[in-house]
BALOBA-1460 file (C-alpha; in Angstrom, 3 decimals):
// residues 260
<rec num="1" residu="m" x="20.787" y="9.613" z="8.251"/>
<rec num="2" residu="a" x="20.000" y="7.013" z="5.323"/>
<rec num="3" residu="a" x="16.679" y="5.673" z="5.107"/>
<rec num="4" residu="v" x="18.042" y="2.062" z="5.618"/>
<rec num="5" residu="d" x="18.943" y="3.366" z="8.947"/>
<rec num="6" residu="f" x="15.333" y="3.448" z="9.902"/>
<rec num="7" residu="s" x="14.467" y="-0.322" z="9.255"/>
<rec num="8" residu="a" x="14.502" y="-1.654" z="12.637"/>
<rec num="9" residu="f" x="12.336" y="1.271" z="13.873"/>
<rec num="10" residu="m" x="9.956" y="0.248" z="10.991"/>
<rec num="11" residu="d" x="9.791" y="-3.383" z="12.397"/>
<rec num="12" residu="e" x="8.791" y="-1.948" z="16.075"/>
<rec num="13" residu="l" x="6.155" y="-0.242" z="14.649"/>
<rec num="14" residu="a" x="4.992" y="-3.062" z="12.920"/>
<rec num="15" residu="t" x="5.237" y="-5.220" z="15.980"/>
<rec num="16" residu="v" x="3.406" y="-2.451" z="17.838"/>
<rec num="17" residu="s" x="0.525" y="-2.346" z="15.474"/>
<rec num="18" residu="g" x="-0.142" y="-5.952" z="15.265"/>
<rec num="19" residu="r" x="-0.499" y="-6.128" z="19.110"/>
<rec num="20" residu="a" x="-3.054" y="-3.553" z="18.823"/>
<rec num="21" residu="i" x="-4.613" y="-5.032" z="15.997"/>
<rec num="22" residu="l" x="-5.010" y="-8.731" z="16.024"/>
<rec num="23" residu="p" x="-7.266" y="-8.845" z="19.297"/>
<rec num="24" residu="f" x="-10.157" y="-7.304" z="17.204"/>
<rec num="25" residu="f" x="-9.669" y="-9.369" z="14.339"/>
<rec num="26" residu="r" x="-12.905" y="-11.925" z="13.723"/>
<rec num="27" residu="t" x="-14.593" y="-10.582" z="16.416"/>
<rec num="28" residu="a" x="-17.920" y="-9.105" z="16.771"/>
<rec num="29" residu="l" x="-16.382" y="-5.598" z="16.264"/>
<rec num="30" residu="m" x="-18.507" y="-2.993" z="14.960"/>
<rec num="31" residu="a" x="-17.416" y="-0.711" z="12.033"/>
<rec num="32" residu="e" x="-18.225" y="2.806" z="11.755"/>
<rec num="33" residu="n" x="-19.032" y="4.904" z="8.521"/>
<rec num="34" residu="k" x="-16.667" y="7.495" z="8.195"/>
<rec num="35" residu="a" x="-17.729" y="8.689" z="4.660"/>
<rec num="36" residu="l" x="-20.735" y="10.851" z="3.559"/>
<rec num="37" residu="g" x="-23.892" y="10.110" z="1.754"/>
<rec num="38" residu="d" x="-24.170" y="6.419" z="0.428"/>
<rec num="39" residu="r" x="-20.407" y="5.605" z="0.611"/>
<rec num="40" residu="f" x="-19.134" y="2.982" z="2.835"/>
<rec num="41" residu="d" x="-15.872" y="3.705" z="4.352"/>
<rec num="42" residu="p" x="-15.448" y="1.914" z="7.468"/>
<rec num="43" residu="v" x="-13.255" y="2.718" z="10.448"/>
<rec num="44" residu="t" x="-12.685" y="0.386" z="13.124"/>
<rec num="45" residu="e" x="-11.261" y="0.820" z="17.392"/>
<rec num="46" residu="a" x="-8.682" y="-1.535" z="15.798"/>
<rec num="47" residu="d" x="-7.539" y="1.221" z="13.039"/>
<rec num="48" residu="r" x="-7.557" y="4.065" z="15.856"/>
<rec num="49" residu="a" x="-5.721" y="1.690" z="18.550"/>
<rec num="50" residu="a" x="-2.772" y="0.708" z="15.713"/>
<rec num="51" residu="e" x="-2.532" y="4.208" z="14.565"/>
<rec num="52" residu="a" x="-2.153" y="5.756" z="18.172"/>
<rec num="53" residu="a" x="0.135" y="3.163" z="18.985"/>
<rec num="54" residu="m" x="2.491" y="4.077" z="16.368"/>
<rec num="55" residu="r" x="2.319" y="7.873" z="16.688"/>
<rec num="56" residu="q" x="3.011" y="7.535" z="20.621"/>
<rec num="57" residu="l" x="6.159" y="5.499" z="19.369"/>
<rec num="58" residu="i" x="7.484" y="7.894" z="16.540"/>
<rec num="59" residu="r" x="6.816" y="11.171" z="18.924"/>
<rec num="60" residu="r" x="8.951" y="9.701" z="21.243"/>
<rec num="61" residu="q" x="11.711" y="8.289" z="19.225"/>
<rec num="62" residu="f" x="11.859" y="10.881" z="16.318"/>
<rec num="63" residu="p" x="10.138" y="14.220" z="17.917"/>
<rec num="64" residu="q" x="11.246" y="16.283" z="14.861"/>
<rec num="65" residu="h" x="9.432" y="14.134" z="12.059"/>
<rec num="66" residu="g" x="6.084" y="14.896" z="10.777"/>
<rec num="67" residu="i" x="3.392" y="12.003" z="10.607"/>
<rec num="68" residu="c" x="0.703" y="11.577" z="8.012"/>
<rec num="69" residu="g" x="-2.330" y="8.864" z="9.130"/>
<rec num="70" residu="e" x="-5.651" y="8.339" z="7.634"/>
<rec num="71" residu="e" x="-7.396" y="8.358" z="11.372"/>
<rec num="72" residu="f" x="-5.768" y="11.405" z="12.996"/>
<rec num="73" residu="g" x="-4.776" y="13.401" z="10.301"/>
<rec num="74" residu="d" x="-1.453" y="15.598" z="9.454"/>
<rec num="75" residu="e" x="1.455" y="16.818" z="12.062"/>
<rec num="76" residu="r" x="4.506" y="18.680" z="10.873"/>
<rec num="77" residu="t" x="4.002" y="17.600" z="7.363"/>
<rec num="78" residu="d" x="6.506" y="20.220" z="6.406"/>
<rec num="79" residu="a" x="9.248" y="18.242" z="7.971"/>
<rec num="80" residu="d" x="12.364" y="16.755" z="6.210"/>
<rec num="81" residu="y" x="10.989" y="13.200" z="7.606"/>
<rec num="82" residu="v" x="7.534" y="12.585" z="7.616"/>
<rec num="83" residu="w" x="6.089" y="8.970" z="8.797"/>
<rec num="84" residu="v" x="2.958" y="7.855" z="6.441"/>
<rec num="85" residu="l" x="0.879" y="5.830" z="7.877"/>
<rec num="86" residu="d" x="-2.399" y="3.608" z="7.751"/>
<rec num="87" residu="p" x="-3.160" y="1.311" z="10.370"/>
<rec num="88" residu="i" x="-5.569" y="-1.180" z="8.632"/>
<rec num="89" residu="d" x="-5.059" y="-1.098" z="4.641"/>
<rec num="90" residu="g" x="-8.173" y="-2.630" z="3.787"/>
<rec num="91" residu="t" x="-10.319" y="-2.553" z="6.278"/>
<rec num="92" residu="r" x="-13.550" y="-3.781" z="4.383"/>
<rec num="93" residu="a" x="-11.701" y="-7.080" z="4.431"/>
<rec num="94" residu="f" x="-10.742" y="-6.805" z="7.904"/>
<rec num="95" residu="i" x="-14.432" y="-6.362" z="8.937"/>
<rec num="96" residu="s" x="-15.195" y="-9.311" z="6.640"/>
<rec num="97" residu="g" x="-13.129" y="-11.552" z="8.255"/>
<rec num="98" residu="l" x="-10.525" y="-11.957" z="5.457"/>
<rec num="99" residu="p" x="-6.806" y="-12.046" z="6.196"/>
<rec num="100" residu="l" x="-6.551" y="-9.422" z="2.843"/>
<rec num="101" residu="w" x="-5.577" y="-6.481" z="4.819"/>
<rec num="102" residu="g" x="-2.143" y="-4.891" z="6.403"/>
<rec num="103" residu="t" x="-0.373" y="-2.103" z="8.044"/>
<rec num="104" residu="l" x="1.066" y="0.460" z="5.858"/>
<rec num="105" residu="i" x="4.345" y="2.401" z="7.179"/>
<rec num="106" residu="g" x="5.904" y="4.640" z="4.897"/>
<rec num="107" residu="l" x="8.714" y="7.235" z="5.193"/>
<rec num="108" residu="t" x="9.178" y="9.991" z="3.213"/>
<rec num="109" residu="h" x="12.288" y="12.276" z="2.802"/>
<rec num="110" residu="r" x="11.562" y="15.480" z="1.340"/>
<rec num="111" residu="s" x="8.177" y="14.416" z="-0.036"/>
<rec num="112" residu="a" x="9.864" y="11.257" z="-1.574"/>
<rec num="113" residu="p" x="8.874" y="7.939" z="-0.405"/>
<rec num="114" residu="v" x="12.090" y="6.253" z="0.699"/>
<rec num="115" residu="y" x="11.417" y="3.749" z="2.546"/>
<rec num="116" residu="g" x="7.865" y="1.101" z="2.988"/>
<rec num="117" residu="l" x="6.704" y="-1.830" z="5.226"/>
<rec num="118" residu="m" x="3.519" y="-3.622" z="4.585"/>
<rec num="119" residu="h" x="3.150" y="-6.121" z="8.136"/>
<rec num="120" residu="q" x="0.075" y="-8.516" z="7.740"/>
<rec num="121" residu="p" x="0.073" y="-9.781" z="11.503"/>
<rec num="122" residu="f" x="-2.024" y="-12.493" z="11.110"/>
<rec num="123" residu="t" x="0.135" y="-14.143" z="8.469"/>
<rec num="124" residu="g" x="3.087" y="-13.101" z="10.120"/>
<rec num="125" residu="e" x="4.331" y="-11.811" z="7.146"/>
<rec num="126" residu="r" x="5.959" y="-8.526" z="6.555"/>
<rec num="127" residu="f" x="7.096" y="-7.054" z="3.089"/>
<rec num="128" residu="y" x="9.671" y="-4.212" z="3.148"/>
<rec num="129" residu="g" x="12.105" y="-2.053" z="0.691"/>
<rec num="130" residu="g" x="14.280" y="0.749" z="0.374"/>
<rec num="131" residu="g" x="13.942" y="1.723" z="-3.265"/>
<rec num="132" residu="r" x="17.063" y="-0.370" z="-4.017"/>
<rec num="133" residu="s" x="16.062" y="-3.785" z="-2.601"/>
<rec num="134" residu="a" x="13.062" y="-5.402" z="-0.793"/>
<rec num="135" residu="g" x="12.404" y="-8.082" z="0.965"/>
<rec num="136" residu="y" x="10.090" y="-10.500" z="2.747"/>
<rec num="137" residu="k" x="9.846" y="-12.310" z="6.373"/>
<rec num="138" residu="g" x="7.414" y="-14.888" z="6.799"/>
<rec num="139" residu="p" x="6.172" y="-18.392" z="8.189"/>
<rec num="140" residu="m" x="8.534" y="-19.803" z="5.649"/>
<rec num="141" residu="g" x="11.582" y="-17.397" z="6.307"/>
<rec num="142" residu="a" x="13.025" y="-14.430" z="5.055"/>
<rec num="143" residu="r" x="13.639" y="-13.872" z="1.096"/>
<rec num="144" residu="t" x="14.797" y="-11.114" z="-1.585"/>
<rec num="145" residu="l" x="11.648" y="-9.923" z="-3.332"/>
<rec num="146" residu="k" x="11.735" y="-9.518" z="-7.306"/>
<rec num="147" residu="t" x="9.556" y="-8.731" z="-9.664"/>
<rec num="148" residu="r" x="8.794" y="-11.206" z="-12.628"/>
<rec num="149" residu="r" x="9.255" y="-10.727" z="-16.328"/>
<rec num="150" residu="c" x="6.396" y="-9.881" z="-18.414"/>
<rec num="151" residu="a" x="6.576" y="-8.775" z="-21.777"/>
<rec num="152" residu="s" x="3.267" y="-7.939" z="-22.481"/>
<rec num="153" residu="l" x="-0.558" y="-7.338" z="-21.056"/>
<rec num="154" residu="a" x="-1.841" y="-10.496" z="-22.975"/>
<rec num="155" residu="e" x="0.494" y="-12.430" z="-20.331"/>
<rec num="156" residu="a" x="-0.309" y="-10.356" z="-17.288"/>
<rec num="157" residu="t" x="-1.989" y="-10.903" z="-14.163"/>
<rec num="158" residu="l" x="-3.700" y="-7.613" z="-13.275"/>
<rec num="159" residu="s" x="-5.550" y="-6.259" z="-10.111"/>
<rec num="160" residu="t" x="-7.494" y="-3.683" z="-8.612"/>
<rec num="161" residu="t" x="-9.403" y="-3.143" z="-5.158"/>
<rec num="162" residu="s" x="-13.122" y="-2.700" z="-7.047"/>
<rec num="163" residu="p" x="-13.980" y="-1.266" z="-10.767"/>
<rec num="164" residu="s" x="-16.610" y="0.325" z="-8.573"/>
<rec num="165" residu="l" x="-14.086" y="2.412" z="-7.484"/>
<rec num="166" residu="f" x="-13.306" y="4.415" z="-10.597"/>
<rec num="167" residu="d" x="-15.496" y="7.259" z="-11.649"/>
<rec num="168" residu="a" x="-16.970" y="7.643" z="-15.082"/>
<rec num="169" residu="d" x="-14.331" y="8.863" z="-16.532"/>
<rec num="170" residu="e" x="-11.749" y="6.543" z="-15.222"/>
<rec num="171" residu="r" x="-13.769" y="3.276" z="-15.335"/>
<rec num="172" residu="p" x="-13.801" y="2.908" z="-19.458"/>
<rec num="173" residu="r" x="-9.808" y="3.921" z="-19.339"/>
<rec num="174" residu="y" x="-9.458" y="1.187" z="-16.723"/>
<rec num="175" residu="e" x="-11.299" y="-1.319" z="-18.660"/>
<rec num="176" residu="r" x="-9.318" y="-0.835" z="-22.070"/>
<rec num="177" residu="v" x="-6.224" y="-2.336" z="-19.877"/>
<rec num="178" residu="e" x="-8.217" y="-4.940" z="-18.384"/>
<rec num="179" residu="r" x="-9.617" y="-6.300" z="-21.771"/>
<rec num="180" residu="e" x="-6.064" y="-6.872" z="-22.769"/>
<rec num="181" residu="t" x="-5.004" y="-8.987" z="-19.725"/>
<rec num="182" residu="r" x="-5.004" y="-12.582" z="-18.901"/>
<rec num="183" residu="l" x="-6.243" y="-13.098" z="-15.820"/>
<rec num="184" residu="v" x="-7.840" y="-10.305" z="-13.375"/>
<rec num="185" residu="r" x="-8.318" y="-10.338" z="-9.821"/>
<rec num="186" residu="y" x="-10.494" y="-8.078" z="-7.267"/>
<rec num="187" residu="g" x="-10.609" y="-7.210" z="-3.953"/>
<rec num="188" residu="y" x="-6.869" y="-7.083" z="-2.383"/>
<rec num="189" residu="d" x="-5.799" y="-3.975" z="-1.437"/>
<rec num="190" residu="c" x="-2.452" y="-3.384" z="-0.475"/>
<rec num="191" residu="y" x="-1.750" y="-7.411" z="-0.639"/>
<rec num="192" residu="a" x="-2.018" y="-7.056" z="-4.185"/>
<rec num="193" residu="y" x="0.882" y="-4.425" z="-4.767"/>
<rec num="194" residu="c" x="2.959" y="-6.913" z="-2.417"/>
<rec num="195" residu="m" x="2.160" y="-9.669" z="-4.549"/>
<rec num="196" residu="v" x="3.722" y="-7.521" z="-7.625"/>
<rec num="197" residu="a" x="6.795" y="-7.113" z="-5.777"/>
<rec num="198" residu="a" x="6.953" y="-10.899" z="-5.055"/>
<rec num="199" residu="g" x="6.459" y="-11.900" z="-8.667"/>
<rec num="200" residu="h" x="2.754" y="-13.481" z="-8.456"/>
<rec num="201" residu="i" x="0.680" y="-10.218" z="-10.062"/>
<rec num="202" residu="d" x="1.784" y="-8.042" z="-12.980"/>
<rec num="203" residu="l" x="0.104" y="-4.994" z="-12.687"/>
<rec num="204" residu="v" x="-1.935" y="-2.929" z="-10.406"/>
<rec num="205" residu="i" x="-4.043" y="-0.341" z="-11.107"/>
<rec num="206" residu="e" x="-6.512" y="1.799" z="-8.897"/>
<rec num="207" residu="a" x="-7.666" y="5.344" z="-8.448"/>
<rec num="208" residu="g" x="-8.906" y="7.567" z="-5.688"/>
<rec num="209" residu="l" x="-5.890" y="6.915" z="-3.248"/>
<rec num="210" residu="k" x="-4.573" y="9.216" z="-0.811"/>
<rec num="211" residu="p" x="-1.032" y="9.033" z="0.031"/>
<rec num="212" residu="y" x="-1.342" y="6.801" z="3.256"/>
<rec num="213" residu="d" x="-2.787" y="4.040" z="0.821"/>
<rec num="214" residu="i" x="0.442" y="4.120" z="-1.467"/>
<rec num="215" residu="v" x="3.671" y="6.104" z="-0.133"/>
<rec num="216" residu="a" x="4.710" y="2.494" z="1.826"/>
<rec num="217" residu="l" x="4.248" y="0.441" z="-1.055"/>
<rec num="218" residu="v" x="6.426" y="2.576" z="-3.745"/>
<rec num="219" residu="p" x="9.571" y="1.343" z="-2.255"/>
<rec num="220" residu="i" x="9.098" y="-2.236" z="-2.110"/>
<rec num="221" residu="i" x="7.740" y="-2.320" z="-5.691"/>
<rec num="222" residu="e" x="10.542" y="-0.281" z="-6.695"/>
<rec num="223" residu="g" x="13.119" y="-2.055" z="-4.727"/>
<rec num="224" residu="a" x="12.008" y="-5.259" z="-6.091"/>
<rec num="225" residu="g" x="12.217" y="-3.949" z="-9.807"/>
<rec num="226" residu="g" x="9.465" y="-2.275" z="-10.464"/>
<rec num="227" residu="v" x="7.638" y="0.431" z="-11.742"/>
<rec num="228" residu="v" x="5.110" y="2.760" z="-9.487"/>
<rec num="229" residu="t" x="3.426" y="6.076" z="-11.043"/>
<rec num="230" residu="n" x="0.417" y="7.852" z="-11.203"/>
<rec num="231" residu="w" x="-1.631" y="7.679" z="-14.478"/>
<rec num="232" residu="q" x="0.370" y="10.538" z="-16.295"/>
<rec num="233" residu="g" x="3.559" y="8.808" z="-15.252"/>
<rec num="234" residu="d" x="4.869" y="11.195" z="-12.101"/>
<rec num="235" residu="s" x="5.127" y="10.170" z="-8.875"/>
<rec num="236" residu="p" x="2.179" y="8.477" z="-7.527"/>
<rec num="237" residu="a" x="3.165" y="9.924" z="-3.615"/>
<rec num="238" residu="a" x="0.188" y="12.410" z="-3.438"/>
<rec num="239" residu="g" x="-2.130" y="10.007" z="-4.101"/>
<rec num="240" residu="g" x="-4.681" y="9.874" z="-6.893"/>
<rec num="241" residu="t" x="-4.117" y="7.470" z="-9.584"/>
<rec num="242" residu="v" x="-1.737" y="4.812" z="-9.837"/>
<rec num="243" residu="v" x="-0.217" y="2.020" z="-11.860"/>
<rec num="244" residu="a" x="1.844" y="-0.257" z="-10.442"/>
<rec num="245" residu="a" x="3.963" y="-3.195" z="-12.673"/>
<rec num="246" residu="g" x="6.528" y="-5.527" z="-12.177"/>
<rec num="247" residu="d" x="7.896" y="-5.194" z="-15.480"/>
<rec num="248" residu="p" x="8.606" y="-1.692" z="-17.399"/>
<rec num="249" residu="r" x="7.176" y="-3.005" z="-20.818"/>
<rec num="250" residu="i" x="3.917" y="-3.431" z="-19.169"/>
<rec num="251" residu="h" x="3.707" y="-0.425" z="-17.431"/>
<rec num="252" residu="e" x="4.012" y="1.810" z="-20.457"/>
<rec num="253" residu="a" x="1.661" y="-0.549" z="-22.596"/>
<rec num="254" residu="a" x="-0.912" y="0.427" z="-19.498"/>
<rec num="255" residu="l" x="0.112" y="3.726" z="-19.490"/>
<rec num="256" residu="k" x="-1.228" y="4.475" z="-22.888"/>
<rec num="257" residu="l" x="-4.070" y="2.540" z="-22.903"/>
<rec num="258" residu="l" x="-5.108" y="4.461" z="-19.522"/>
<rec num="259" residu="s" x="-4.179" y="7.959" z="-21.113"/>
<rec num="260" residu="a" x="-5.694" y="7.255" z="-24.607"/>
């Protein structure tokens, strides 16, 4: 079965998860800290409710498939097909009442990302891709996603969630790229990657990611004509460091500075 055959089911997962999340948004919802030490890594009942709803649907429809989710761990991840779920990517924005978060639903086939969808239920937007094409559905209708051409870092808009998320080795390497770009924006989590696919942002650089943070976004950006790798130029599907670009030329330029 080709990856595109799963698109209708992925839409169903997005609808179900959105119904679970929206009653909690912009309420007095309390967040728990699931990190150790001084770090803050929030999780809410909305995260758990959405992932539980998606897992139930996957188990019923595709019992032979695996699942990798942020909140409830791994199931049968040695299966040929594995669903990779982040119910709320951008929980910090979510608990702050900002609509810069989304539900990430990814599908891998033999460990390679083959289909992905980002759903923002509050704005009613869906960004999706299958590696060879990418599309958008939202309040203004549907359209094909295409990255924009950007010949050099000097012309580029760069985004990262926060420079504070880079460690002592990664931050100076990131800053080498940032100094070369025209405009930098912080704090958009998965939304920034979708803006690369939509042709509004040119480059996203991040580190410390888990598979559920990036797997769904890879087919969207690649389907729109972009490039996504880790800082070594290899597949980003395992998480870690990530550089996503709309134009291969600035991807290459960023990699040179990140590896210098």
